[in-house]
CHARMM internal coordinates of N, CA and C (Angstrom, degrees):
IC EDIT
DIST 1 N 1 CA 1.4481
DIST 1 CA 1 C 1.5339
ANGL 1 N 1 CA 1 C 110.20
DIST 1 C 2 N 1.3121
ANGL 1 CA 1 C 2 N 117.05
DIHE 1 N 1 CA 1 C 2 N -43.36
DIST 2 N 2 CA 1.4657
ANGL 1 C 2 N 2 CA 120.31
DIHE 1 CA 1 C 2 N 2 CA 179.21
DIST 2 CA 2 C 1.5208
ANGL 2 N 2 CA 2 C 110.11
DIHE 1 C 2 N 2 CA 2 C -65.33
DIST 2 C 3 N 1.3344
ANGL 2 CA 2 C 3 N 116.28
DIHE 2 N 2 CA 2 C 3 N -36.43
DIST 3 N 3 CA 1.4604
ANGL 2 C 3 N 3 CA 120.15
DIHE 2 CA 2 C 3 N 3 CA 178.42
DIST 3 CA 3 C 1.5283
ANGL 3 N 3 CA 3 C 110.60
DIHE 2 C 3 N 3 CA 3 C -62.58
DIST 3 C 4 N 1.3174
ANGL 3 CA 3 C 4 N 116.52
DIHE 3 N 3 CA 3 C 4 N -36.51
DIST 4 N 4 CA 1.4660
ANGL 3 C 4 N 4 CA 121.50
DIHE 3 CA 3 C 4 N 4 CA -179.62
DIST 4 CA 4 C 1.5332
ANGL 4 N 4 CA 4 C 110.27
DIHE 3 C 4 N 4 CA 4 C -64.19
DIST 4 C 5 N 1.3336
ANGL 4 CA 4 C 5 N 116.63
DIHE 4 N 4 CA 4 C 5 N -44.23
DIST 5 N 5 CA 1.4671
ANGL 4 C 5 N 5 CA 120.54
DIHE 4 CA 4 C 5 N 5 CA 178.30
DIST 5 CA 5 C 1.5214
ANGL 5 N 5 CA 5 C 111.40
DIHE 4 C 5 N 5 CA 5 C -68.73
DIST 5 C 6 N 1.3276
ANGL 5 CA 5 C 6 N 116.23
DIHE 5 N 5 CA 5 C 6 N -38.85
DIST 6 N 6 CA 1.4649
ANGL 5 C 6 N 6 CA 120.19
DIHE 5 CA 5 C 6 N 6 CA 178.67
DIST 6 CA 6 C 1.5217
ANGL 6 N 6 CA 6 C 110.00
DIHE 5 C 6 N 6 CA 6 C -62.77
DIST 6 C 7 N 1.3248
ANGL 6 CA 6 C 7 N 117.68
DIHE 6 N 6 CA 6 C 7 N -41.48
DIST 7 N 7 CA 1.4650
ANGL 6 C 7 N 7 CA 121.40
DIHE 6 CA 6 C 7 N 7 CA 178.40
DIST 7 CA 7 C 1.5267
ANGL 7 N 7 CA 7 C 110.77
DIHE 6 C 7 N 7 CA 7 C -63.94
DIST 7 C 8 N 1.3301
ANGL 7 CA 7 C 8 N 116.96
DIHE 7 N 7 CA 7 C 8 N -42.27
DIST 8 N 8 CA 1.4660
ANGL 7 C 8 N 8 CA 120.39
DIHE 7 CA 7 C 8 N 8 CA 178.60
DIST 8 CA 8 C 1.5302
ANGL 8 N 8 CA 8 C 110.75
DIHE 7 C 8 N 8 CA 8 C -63.61
DIST 8 C 9 N 1.3097
ANGL 8 CA 8 C 9 N 116.84
DIHE 8 N 8 CA 8 C 9 N -42.76
DIST 9 N 9 CA 1.4753
ANGL 8 C 9 N 9 CA 120.20
DIHE 8 CA 8 C 9 N 9 CA 178.67
DIST 9 CA 9 C 1.5160
ANGL 9 N 9 CA 9 C 110.16
DIHE 8 C 9 N 9 CA 9 C -65.23
DIST 9 C 10 N 1.3225
ANGL 9 CA 9 C 10 N 117.23
DIHE 9 N 9 CA 9 C 10 N -41.56
DIST 10 N 10 CA 1.4631
ANGL 9 C 10 N 10 CA 121.42
DIHE 9 CA 9 C 10 N 10 CA 178.42
DIST 10 CA 10 C 1.5283
ANGL 10 N 10 CA 10 C 110.78
DIHE 9 C 10 N 10 CA 10 C -60.94
DIST 10 C 11 N 1.3149
ANGL 10 CA 10 C 11 N 117.78
DIHE 10 N 10 CA 10 C 11 N -47.76
DIST 11 N 11 CA 1.4706
ANGL 10 C 11 N 11 CA 121.56
DIHE 10 CA 10 C 11 N 11 CA 178.83
DIST 11 CA 11 C 1.5267
ANGL 11 N 11 CA 11 C 111.29
DIHE 10 C 11 N 11 CA 11 C -63.58
DIST 11 C 12 N 1.3142
ANGL 11 CA 11 C 12 N 116.58
DIHE 11 N 11 CA 11 C 12 N -38.65
DIST 12 N 12 CA 1.4628
ANGL 11 C 12 N 12 CA 119.87
DIHE 11 CA 11 C 12 N 12 CA 177.31
DIST 12 CA 12 C 1.5321
ANGL 12 N 12 CA 12 C 110.77
DIHE 11 C 12 N 12 CA 12 C -62.39
DIST 12 C 13 N 1.3229
ANGL 12 CA 12 C 13 N 116.66
DIHE 12 N 12 CA 12 C 13 N -42.89
DIST 13 N 13 CA 1.4726
ANGL 12 C 13 N 13 CA 120.49
DIHE 12 CA 12 C 13 N 13 CA 179.44
DIST 13 CA 13 C 1.5248
ANGL 13 N 13 CA 13 C 111.60
DIHE 12 C 13 N 13 CA 13 C -64.05
DIST 13 C 14 N 1.3172
ANGL 13 CA 13 C 14 N 116.82
DIHE 13 N 13 CA 13 C 14 N -39.57
DIST 14 N 14 CA 1.4689
ANGL 13 C 14 N 14 CA 120.38
DIHE 13 CA 13 C 14 N 14 CA 177.70
DIST 14 CA 14 C 1.5263
ANGL 14 N 14 CA 14 C 110.12
DIHE 13 C 14 N 14 CA 14 C -63.66
DIST 14 C 15 N 1.3170
ANGL 14 CA 14 C 15 N 116.84
DIHE 14 N 14 CA 14 C 15 N -46.38
DIST 15 N 15 CA 1.4710
ANGL 14 C 15 N 15 CA 120.00
DIHE 14 CA 14 C 15 N 15 CA 179.16
DIST 15 CA 15 C 1.5209
ANGL 15 N 15 CA 15 C 111.21
DIHE 14 C 15 N 15 CA 15 C -62.96
DIST 15 C 16 N 1.3077
ANGL 15 CA 15 C 16 N 117.00
DIHE 15 N 15 CA 15 C 16 N -39.09
DIST 16 N 16 CA 1.4551
ANGL 15 C 16 N 16 CA 121.15
DIHE 15 CA 15 C 16 N 16 CA 178.99
DIST 16 CA 16 C 1.5272
ANGL 16 N 16 CA 16 C 111.09
DIHE 15 C 16 N 16 CA 16 C -64.49
DIST 16 C 17 N 1.3200
ANGL 16 CA 16 C 17 N 116.80
DIHE 16 N 16 CA 16 C 17 N -41.81
DIST 17 N 17 CA 1.4664
ANGL 16 C 17 N 17 CA 119.46
DIHE 16 CA 16 C 17 N 17 CA -179.92
DIST 17 CA 17 C 1.5236
ANGL 17 N 17 CA 17 C 110.83
DIHE 16 C 17 N 17 CA 17 C -68.75
DIST 17 C 18 N 1.3234
ANGL 17 CA 17 C 18 N 117.61
DIHE 17 N 17 CA 17 C 18 N -35.06
DIST 18 N 18 CA 1.4676
ANGL 17 C 18 N 18 CA 119.94
DIHE 17 CA 17 C 18 N 18 CA 176.84
DIST 18 CA 18 C 1.5221
ANGL 18 N 18 CA 18 C 110.63
DIHE 17 C 18 N 18 CA 18 C -65.03
DIST 18 C 19 N 1.3045
ANGL 18 CA 18 C 19 N 117.36
DIHE 18 N 18 CA 18 C 19 N -39.34
DIST 19 N 19 CA 1.4558
ANGL 18 C 19 N 19 CA 121.53
DIHE 18 CA 18 C 19 N 19 CA 177.89
DIST 19 CA 19 C 1.5248
ANGL 19 N 19 CA 19 C 109.99
DIHE 18 C 19 N 19 CA 19 C -63.91
DIST 19 C 20 N 1.3310
ANGL 19 CA 19 C 20 N 117.02
DIHE 19 N 19 CA 19 C 20 N -40.96
DIST 20 N 20 CA 1.4590
ANGL 19 C 20 N 20 CA 121.08
DIHE 19 CA 19 C 20 N 20 CA 179.96
DIST 20 CA 20 C 1.5218
ANGL 20 N 20 CA 20 C 110.48
DIHE 19 C 20 N 20 CA 20 C -64.31
DIST 20 C 21 N 1.3224
ANGL 20 CA 20 C 21 N 116.91
DIHE 20 N 20 CA 20 C 21 N -41.29
DIST 21 N 21 CA 1.4693
ANGL 20 C 21 N 21 CA 120.52
DIHE 20 CA 20 C 21 N 21 CA 178.71
DIST 21 CA 21 C 1.5248
ANGL 21 N 21 CA 21 C 110.36
DIHE 20 C 21 N 21 CA 21 C -63.53
DIST 21 C 22 N 1.3171
ANGL 21 CA 21 C 22 N 116.68
DIHE 21 N 21 CA 21 C 22 N -41.62
DIST 22 N 22 CA 1.4595
ANGL 21 C 22 N 22 CA 120.20
DIHE 21 CA 21 C 22 N 22 CA 179.03
DIST 22 CA 22 C 1.5228
ANGL 22 N 22 CA 22 C 110.58
DIHE 21 C 22 N 22 CA 22 C -63.09
DIST 22 C 23 N 1.3120
ANGL 22 CA 22 C 23 N 117.35
DIHE 22 N 22 CA 22 C 23 N -38.08
DIST 23 N 23 CA 1.4644
ANGL 22 C 23 N 23 CA 121.45
DIHE 22 CA 22 C 23 N 23 CA 178.14
DIST 23 CA 23 C 1.5324
ANGL 23 N 23 CA 23 C 110.31
DIHE 22 C 23 N 23 CA 23 C -63.43
DIST 23 C 24 N 1.3146
ANGL 23 CA 23 C 24 N 117.27
DIHE 23 N 23 CA 23 C 24 N -42.62
DIST 24 N 24 CA 1.4667
ANGL 23 C 24 N 24 CA 121.24
DIHE 23 CA 23 C 24 N 24 CA 178.29
DIST 24 CA 24 C 1.5208
ANGL 24 N 24 CA 24 C 110.37
DIHE 23 C 24 N 24 CA 24 C -63.56
DIST 24 C 25 N 1.3277
ANGL 24 CA 24 C 25 N 117.31
DIHE 24 N 24 CA 24 C 25 N -43.50
DIST 25 N 25 CA 1.4627
ANGL 24 C 25 N 25 CA 120.83
DIHE 24 CA 24 C 25 N 25 CA 178.14
DIST 25 CA 25 C 1.5233
ANGL 25 N 25 CA 25 C 111.61
DIHE 24 C 25 N 25 CA 25 C -63.30
DIST 25 C 26 N 1.3265
ANGL 25 CA 25 C 26 N 116.50
DIHE 25 N 25 CA 25 C 26 N -39.71
DIST 26 N 26 CA 1.4666
ANGL 25 C 26 N 26 CA 120.36
DIHE 25 CA 25 C 26 N 26 CA 178.12
DIST 26 CA 26 C 1.5267
ANGL 26 N 26 CA 26 C 111.30
DIHE 25 C 26 N 26 CA 26 C -63.49
DIST 26 C 27 N 1.3319
ANGL 26 CA 26 C 27 N 116.34
DIHE 26 N 26 CA 26 C 27 N -40.99
DIST 27 N 27 CA 1.4657
ANGL 26 C 27 N 27 CA 120.03
DIHE 26 CA 26 C 27 N 27 CA 178.57
DIST 27 CA 27 C 1.5214
ANGL 27 N 27 CA 27 C 111.12
DIHE 26 C 27 N 27 CA 27 C -64.70
DIST 27 C 28 N 1.3324
ANGL 27 CA 27 C 28 N 117.61
DIHE 27 N 27 CA 27 C 28 N -40.74
DIST 28 N 28 CA 1.4612
ANGL 27 C 28 N 28 CA 121.27
DIHE 27 CA 27 C 28 N 28 CA 178.81
DIST 28 CA 28 C 1.5235
ANGL 28 N 28 CA 28 C 110.72
DIHE 27 C 28 N 28 CA 28 C -63.88
DIST 28 C 29 N 1.3141
ANGL 28 CA 28 C 29 N 117.37
DIHE 28 N 28 CA 28 C 29 N -41.14
DIST 29 N 29 CA 1.4643
ANGL 28 C 29 N 29 CA 120.97
DIHE 28 CA 28 C 29 N 29 CA 178.52
DIST 29 CA 29 C 1.5276
ANGL 29 N 29 CA 29 C 111.09
DIHE 28 C 29 N 29 CA 29 C -65.71
DIST 29 C 30 N 1.3189
ANGL 29 CA 29 C 30 N 117.04
DIHE 29 N 29 CA 29 C 30 N -40.04
DIST 30 N 30 CA 1.4739
ANGL 29 C 30 N 30 CA 120.79
DIHE 29 CA 29 C 30 N 30 CA 177.20
DIST 30 CA 30 C 1.5194
ANGL 30 N 30 CA 30 C 110.84
DIHE 29 C 30 N 30 CA 30 C -62.95
DIST 30 C 31 N 1.3313
ANGL 30 CA 30 C 31 N 117.00
DIHE 30 N 30 CA 30 C 31 N -40.52
DIST 31 N 31 CA 1.4702
ANGL 30 C 31 N 31 CA 121.06
DIHE 30 CA 30 C 31 N 31 CA 178.44
DIST 31 CA 31 C 1.5264
ANGL 31 N 31 CA 31 C 110.78
DIHE 30 C 31 N 31 CA 31 C -63.20
DIST 31 C 32 N 1.3388
ANGL 31 CA 31 C 32 N 117.35
DIHE 31 N 31 CA 31 C 32 N -43.56
DIST 32 N 32 CA 1.4686
ANGL 31 C 32 N 32 CA 120.64
DIHE 31 CA 31 C 32 N 32 CA 178.32
DIST 32 CA 32 C 1.5194
ANGL 32 N 32 CA 32 C 110.58
DIHE 31 C 32 N 32 CA 32 C -63.28
DIST 32 C 33 N 1.3226
ANGL 32 CA 32 C 33 N 117.37
DIHE 32 N 32 CA 32 C 33 N -39.59
DIST 33 N 33 CA 1.4675
ANGL 32 C 33 N 33 CA 120.78
DIHE 32 CA 32 C 33 N 33 CA 179.45
DIST 33 CA 33 C 1.5238
ANGL 33 N 33 CA 33 C 110.79
DIHE 32 C 33 N 33 CA 33 C -64.06
DIST 33 C 34 N 1.3291
ANGL 33 CA 33 C 34 N 117.22
DIHE 33 N 33 CA 33 C 34 N -40.25
DIST 34 N 34 CA 1.4678
ANGL 33 C 34 N 34 CA 120.03
DIHE 33 CA 33 C 34 N 34 CA 178.97
DIST 34 CA 34 C 1.5217
ANGL 34 N 34 CA 34 C 110.97
DIHE 33 C 34 N 34 CA 34 C -67.91
DIST 34 C 35 N 1.3326
ANGL 34 CA 34 C 35 N 117.82
DIHE 34 N 34 CA 34 C 35 N -37.56
DIST 35 N 35 CA 1.4640
ANGL 34 C 35 N 35 CA 120.78
DIHE 34 CA 34 C 35 N 35 CA 179.93
DIST 35 CA 35 C 1.5204
ANGL 35 N 35 CA 35 C 111.29
DIHE 34 C 35 N 35 CA 35 C -67.99
DIST 35 C 36 N 1.3256
ANGL 35 CA 35 C 36 N 118.26
DIHE 35 N 35 CA 35 C 36 N -31.73
DIST 36 N 36 CA 1.4622
ANGL 35 C 36 N 36 CA 122.05
DIHE 35 CA 35 C 36 N 36 CA -177.57
DIST 36 CA 36 C 1.5204
ANGL 36 N 36 CA 36 C 113.16
DIHE 35 C 36 N 36 CA 36 C -92.61
DIST 36 C 37 N 1.3280
ANGL 36 CA 36 C 37 N 117.79
DIHE 36 N 36 CA 36 C 37 N 0.90
DIST 37 N 37 CA 1.4541
ANGL 36 C 37 N 37 CA 121.58
DIHE 36 CA 36 C 37 N 37 CA -176.90
DIST 37 CA 37 C 1.5281
ANGL 37 N 37 CA 37 C 110.74
DIHE 36 C 37 N 37 CA 37 C -66.89
DIST 37 C 38 N 1.3076
ANGL 37 CA 37 C 38 N 116.55
DIHE 37 N 37 CA 37 C 38 N 133.91
DIST 38 N 38 CA 1.4568
ANGL 37 C 38 N 38 CA 122.96
DIHE 37 CA 37 C 38 N 38 CA 175.61
DIST 38 CA 38 C 1.5249
ANGL 38 N 38 CA 38 C 108.03
DIHE 37 C 38 N 38 CA 38 C -124.12
DIST 38 C 39 N 1.3180
ANGL 38 CA 38 C 39 N 116.31
DIHE 38 N 38 CA 38 C 39 N 121.89
DIST 39 N 39 CA 1.4573
ANGL 38 C 39 N 39 CA 120.98
DIHE 38 CA 38 C 39 N 39 CA -178.35
DIST 39 CA 39 C 1.5262
ANGL 39 N 39 CA 39 C 110.62
DIHE 38 C 39 N 39 CA 39 C -78.77
DIST 39 C 40 N 1.3059
ANGL 39 CA 39 C 40 N 115.65
DIHE 39 N 39 CA 39 C 40 N 145.49
DIST 40 N 40 CA 1.4655
ANGL 39 C 40 N 40 CA 119.73
DIHE 39 CA 39 C 40 N 40 CA 175.90
DIST 40 CA 40 C 1.5303
ANGL 40 N 40 CA 40 C 112.07
DIHE 39 C 40 N 40 CA 40 C -71.69
DIST 40 C 41 N 1.3335
ANGL 40 CA 40 C 41 N 117.42
DIHE 40 N 40 CA 40 C 41 N -9.41
DIST 41 N 41 CA 1.4583
ANGL 40 C 41 N 41 CA 121.16
DIHE 40 CA 40 C 41 N 41 CA -179.53
DIST 41 CA 41 C 1.5236
ANGL 41 N 41 CA 41 C 112.57
DIHE 40 C 41 N 41 CA 41 C -92.47
DIST 41 C 42 N 1.3294
ANGL 41 CA 41 C 42 N 118.33
DIHE 41 N 41 CA 41 C 42 N -2.38
DIST 42 N 42 CA 1.4581
ANGL 41 C 42 N 42 CA 120.40
DIHE 41 CA 41 C 42 N 42 CA 179.32
DIST 42 CA 42 C 1.5222
ANGL 42 N 42 CA 42 C 108.91
DIHE 41 C 42 N 42 CA 42 C -66.01
DIST 42 C 43 N 1.3144
ANGL 42 CA 42 C 43 N 115.11
DIHE 42 N 42 CA 42 C 43 N 140.11
DIST 43 N 43 CA 1.4528
ANGL 42 C 43 N 43 CA 119.29
DIHE 42 CA 42 C 43 N 43 CA 178.21
DIST 43 CA 43 C 1.5135
ANGL 43 N 43 CA 43 C 111.76
DIHE 42 C 43 N 43 CA 43 C 150.66
DIST 43 C 44 N 1.3188
ANGL 43 CA 43 C 44 N 114.90
DIHE 43 N 43 CA 43 C 44 N -174.19
DIST 44 N 44 CA 1.4553
ANGL 43 C 44 N 44 CA 122.96
DIHE 43 CA 43 C 44 N 44 CA -177.74
DIST 44 CA 44 C 1.5237
ANGL 44 N 44 CA 44 C 107.76
DIHE 43 C 44 N 44 CA 44 C -111.47
DIST 44 C 45 N 1.3129
ANGL 44 CA 44 C 45 N 116.41
DIHE 44 N 44 CA 44 C 45 N 122.61
DIST 45 N 45 CA 1.4614
ANGL 44 C 45 N 45 CA 122.09
DIHE 44 CA 44 C 45 N 45 CA -179.15
DIST 45 CA 45 C 1.5180
ANGL 45 N 45 CA 45 C 108.63
DIHE 44 C 45 N 45 CA 45 C -121.18
DIST 45 C 46 N 1.3223
ANGL 45 CA 45 C 46 N 116.45
DIHE 45 N 45 CA 45 C 46 N 134.90
DIST 46 N 46 CA 1.4659
ANGL 45 C 46 N 46 CA 119.89
DIHE 45 CA 45 C 46 N 46 CA 175.09
DIST 46 CA 46 C 1.5195
ANGL 46 N 46 CA 46 C 108.87
DIHE 45 C 46 N 46 CA 46 C -147.26
DIST 46 C 47 N 1.3220
ANGL 46 CA 46 C 47 N 115.02
DIHE 46 N 46 CA 46 C 47 N 153.27
DIST 47 N 47 CA 1.4499
ANGL 46 C 47 N 47 CA 119.65
DIHE 46 CA 46 C 47 N 47 CA 179.59
DIST 47 CA 47 C 1.5130
ANGL 47 N 47 CA 47 C 111.40
DIHE 46 C 47 N 47 CA 47 C -178.99
DIST 47 C 48 N 1.2937
ANGL 47 CA 47 C 48 N 115.17
DIHE 47 N 47 CA 47 C 48 N 177.06
DIST 48 N 48 CA 1.4633
ANGL 47 C 48 N 48 CA 122.85
DIHE 47 CA 47 C 48 N 48 CA 179.68
DIST 48 CA 48 C 1.5199
ANGL 48 N 48 CA 48 C 108.68
DIHE 47 C 48 N 48 CA 48 C -112.29
DIST 48 C 49 N 1.3081
ANGL 48 CA 48 C 49 N 115.57
DIHE 48 N 48 CA 48 C 49 N 151.81
DIST 49 N 49 CA 1.4548
ANGL 48 C 49 N 49 CA 119.96
DIHE 48 CA 48 C 49 N 49 CA 176.31
DIST 49 CA 49 C 1.5167
ANGL 49 N 49 CA 49 C 109.17
DIHE 48 C 49 N 49 CA 49 C -134.63
DIST 49 C 50 N 1.3251
ANGL 49 CA 49 C 50 N 114.87
DIHE 49 N 49 CA 49 C 50 N 152.15
DIST 50 N 50 CA 1.4619
ANGL 49 C 50 N 50 CA 121.62
DIHE 49 CA 49 C 50 N 50 CA 178.70
DIST 50 CA 50 C 1.5148
ANGL 50 N 50 CA 50 C 108.09
DIHE 49 C 50 N 50 CA 50 C -137.75
DIST 50 C 51 N 1.2906
ANGL 50 CA 50 C 51 N 115.43
DIHE 50 N 50 CA 50 C 51 N 166.68
DIST 51 N 51 CA 1.4603
ANGL 50 C 51 N 51 CA 121.52
DIHE 50 CA 50 C 51 N 51 CA -179.09
DIST 51 CA 51 C 1.5134
ANGL 51 N 51 CA 51 C 107.36
DIHE 50 C 51 N 51 CA 51 C 146.48
DIST 51 C 52 N 1.3211
ANGL 51 CA 51 C 52 N 118.34
DIHE 51 N 51 CA 51 C 52 N -134.82
DIST 52 N 52 CA 1.4539
ANGL 51 C 52 N 52 CA 121.98
DIHE 51 CA 51 C 52 N 52 CA 175.46
DIST 52 CA 52 C 1.5195
ANGL 52 N 52 CA 52 C 110.45
DIHE 51 C 52 N 52 CA 52 C -60.26
DIST 52 C 53 N 1.2848
ANGL 52 CA 52 C 53 N 116.48
DIHE 52 N 52 CA 52 C 53 N -30.19
DIST 53 N 53 CA 1.4618
ANGL 52 C 53 N 53 CA 123.79
DIHE 52 CA 52 C 53 N 53 CA 175.15
DIST 53 CA 53 C 1.5189
ANGL 53 N 53 CA 53 C 106.74
DIHE 52 C 53 N 53 CA 53 C -132.79
DIST 53 C 54 N 1.2873
ANGL 53 CA 53 C 54 N 117.07
DIHE 53 N 53 CA 53 C 54 N 163.03
DIST 54 N 54 CA 1.4577
ANGL 53 C 54 N 54 CA 119.90
DIHE 53 CA 53 C 54 N 54 CA 176.74
DIST 54 CA 54 C 1.5234
ANGL 54 N 54 CA 54 C 108.48
DIHE 53 C 54 N 54 CA 54 C -139.10
DIST 54 C 55 N 1.3006
ANGL 54 CA 54 C 55 N 115.05
DIHE 54 N 54 CA 54 C 55 N 157.55
DIST 55 N 55 CA 1.4526
ANGL 54 C 55 N 55 CA 119.50
DIHE 54 CA 54 C 55 N 55 CA 179.83
DIST 55 CA 55 C 1.5105
ANGL 55 N 55 CA 55 C 110.43
DIHE 54 C 55 N 55 CA 55 C 168.62
DIST 55 C 56 N 1.2925
ANGL 55 CA 55 C 56 N 114.65
DIHE 55 N 55 CA 55 C 56 N -163.05
DIST 56 N 56 CA 1.4618
ANGL 55 C 56 N 56 CA 119.49
DIHE 55 CA 55 C 56 N 56 CA 178.10
DIST 56 CA 56 C 1.5256
ANGL 56 N 56 CA 56 C 108.56
DIHE 55 C 56 N 56 CA 56 C -124.51
DIST 56 C 57 N 1.3010
ANGL 56 CA 56 C 57 N 113.65
DIHE 56 N 56 CA 56 C 57 N 153.69
DIST 57 N 57 CA 1.4490
ANGL 56 C 57 N 57 CA 120.31
DIHE 56 CA 56 C 57 N 57 CA -178.20
DIST 57 CA 57 C 1.5264
ANGL 57 N 57 CA 57 C 108.26
DIHE 56 C 57 N 57 CA 57 C -132.13
DIST 57 C 58 N 1.3083
ANGL 57 CA 57 C 58 N 116.00
DIHE 57 N 57 CA 57 C 58 N 133.71
DIST 58 N 58 CA 1.4636
ANGL 57 C 58 N 58 CA 121.65
DIHE 57 CA 57 C 58 N 58 CA 176.91
DIST 58 CA 58 C 1.5258
ANGL 58 N 58 CA 58 C 108.18
DIHE 57 C 58 N 58 CA 58 C -128.59
DIST 58 C 59 N 1.3225
ANGL 58 CA 58 C 59 N 116.01
DIHE 58 N 58 CA 58 C 59 N 128.67
DIST 59 N 59 CA 1.4600
ANGL 58 C 59 N 59 CA 121.86
DIHE 58 CA 58 C 59 N 59 CA 179.77
DIST 59 CA 59 C 1.5256
ANGL 59 N 59 CA 59 C 107.98
DIHE 58 C 59 N 59 CA 59 C -130.63
DIST 59 C 60 N 1.3264
ANGL 59 CA 59 C 60 N 116.02
DIHE 59 N 59 CA 59 C 60 N 130.16
DIST 60 N 60 CA 1.4529
ANGL 59 C 60 N 60 CA 121.35
DIHE 59 CA 59 C 60 N 60 CA 176.82
DIST 60 CA 60 C 1.5266
ANGL 60 N 60 CA 60 C 107.38
DIHE 59 C 60 N 60 CA 60 C -119.70
DIST 60 C 61 N 1.3211
ANGL 60 CA 60 C 61 N 116.97
DIHE 60 N 60 CA 60 C 61 N 109.20
DIST 61 N 61 CA 1.4577
ANGL 60 C 61 N 61 CA 122.38
DIHE 60 CA 60 C 61 N 61 CA -178.31
DIST 61 CA 61 C 1.5252
ANGL 61 N 61 CA 61 C 107.76
DIHE 60 C 61 N 61 CA 61 C -95.76
DIST 61 C 62 N 1.3427
ANGL 61 CA 61 C 62 N 115.76
DIHE 61 N 61 CA 61 C 62 N 115.68
DIST 62 N 62 CA 1.4507
ANGL 61 C 62 N 62 CA 121.77
DIHE 61 CA 61 C 62 N 62 CA -176.97
DIST 62 CA 62 C 1.5139
ANGL 62 N 62 CA 62 C 110.66
DIHE 61 C 62 N 62 CA 62 C -118.72
DIST 62 C 63 N 1.2819
ANGL 62 CA 62 C 63 N 114.18
DIHE 62 N 62 CA 62 C 63 N 169.84
DIST 63 N 63 CA 1.4606
ANGL 62 C 63 N 63 CA 121.12
DIHE 62 CA 62 C 63 N 63 CA 175.30
DIST 63 CA 63 C 1.5181
ANGL 63 N 63 CA 63 C 108.97
DIHE 62 C 63 N 63 CA 63 C -76.41
DIST 63 C 64 N 1.3092
ANGL 63 CA 63 C 64 N 116.33
DIHE 63 N 63 CA 63 C 64 N 134.20
DIST 64 N 64 CA 1.4509
ANGL 63 C 64 N 64 CA 122.04
DIHE 63 CA 63 C 64 N 64 CA 179.95
DIST 64 CA 64 C 1.5166
ANGL 64 N 64 CA 64 C 109.83
DIHE 63 C 64 N 64 CA 64 C -78.43
DIST 64 C 65 N 1.3226
ANGL 64 CA 64 C 65 N 117.58
DIHE 64 N 64 CA 64 C 65 N 129.87
DIST 65 N 65 CA 1.4681
ANGL 64 C 65 N 65 CA 122.10
DIHE 64 CA 64 C 65 N 65 CA 177.87
DIST 65 CA 65 C 1.5176
ANGL 65 N 65 CA 65 C 111.32
DIHE 64 C 65 N 65 CA 65 C -91.73
DIST 65 C 66 N 1.3279
ANGL 65 CA 65 C 66 N 116.93
DIHE 65 N 65 CA 65 C 66 N 1.08
DIST 66 N 66 CA 1.4577
ANGL 65 C 66 N 66 CA 120.07
DIHE 65 CA 65 C 66 N 66 CA -178.31
DIST 66 CA 66 C 1.5117
ANGL 66 N 66 CA 66 C 110.50
DIHE 65 C 66 N 66 CA 66 C -80.94
DIST 66 C 67 N 1.3063
ANGL 66 CA 66 C 67 N 115.86
DIHE 66 N 66 CA 66 C 67 N 158.69
DIST 67 N 67 CA 1.4621
ANGL 66 C 67 N 67 CA 122.34
DIHE 66 CA 66 C 67 N 67 CA 177.28
DIST 67 CA 67 C 1.5004
ANGL 67 N 67 CA 67 C 109.03
DIHE 66 C 67 N 67 CA 67 C -116.70
DIST 67 C 68 N 1.3109
ANGL 67 CA 67 C 68 N 116.02
DIHE 67 N 67 CA 67 C 68 N 134.01
DIST 68 N 68 CA 1.4589
ANGL 67 C 68 N 68 CA 119.97
DIHE 67 CA 67 C 68 N 68 CA 175.75
DIST 68 CA 68 C 1.5138
ANGL 68 N 68 CA 68 C 108.33
DIHE 67 C 68 N 68 CA 68 C -113.29
DIST 68 C 69 N 1.3140
ANGL 68 CA 68 C 69 N 115.68
DIHE 68 N 68 CA 68 C 69 N 144.74
DIST 69 N 69 CA 1.4655
ANGL 68 C 69 N 69 CA 120.27
DIHE 68 CA 68 C 69 N 69 CA -179.28
DIST 69 CA 69 C 1.4938
ANGL 69 N 69 CA 69 C 110.25
DIHE 68 C 69 N 69 CA 69 C -102.37
END
COOR INIT
IC SEED 1 N 1 CA 1 C
IC BUILD
């Protein structure tokens, strides 16, 4: 009887550790996906504006080299 419970606990621990490993792998894949992400808004934008004020505007949207935790 004790062997039966020990086997169940052992199998439960193995399944639990496999789930934990899968979670770690999923997190690593998500991190790689975020690092390789390229926005469709990246680029160089420039133009003129008028209205109450007038002038020119230049915007350069680049990939961020910073890391957030």
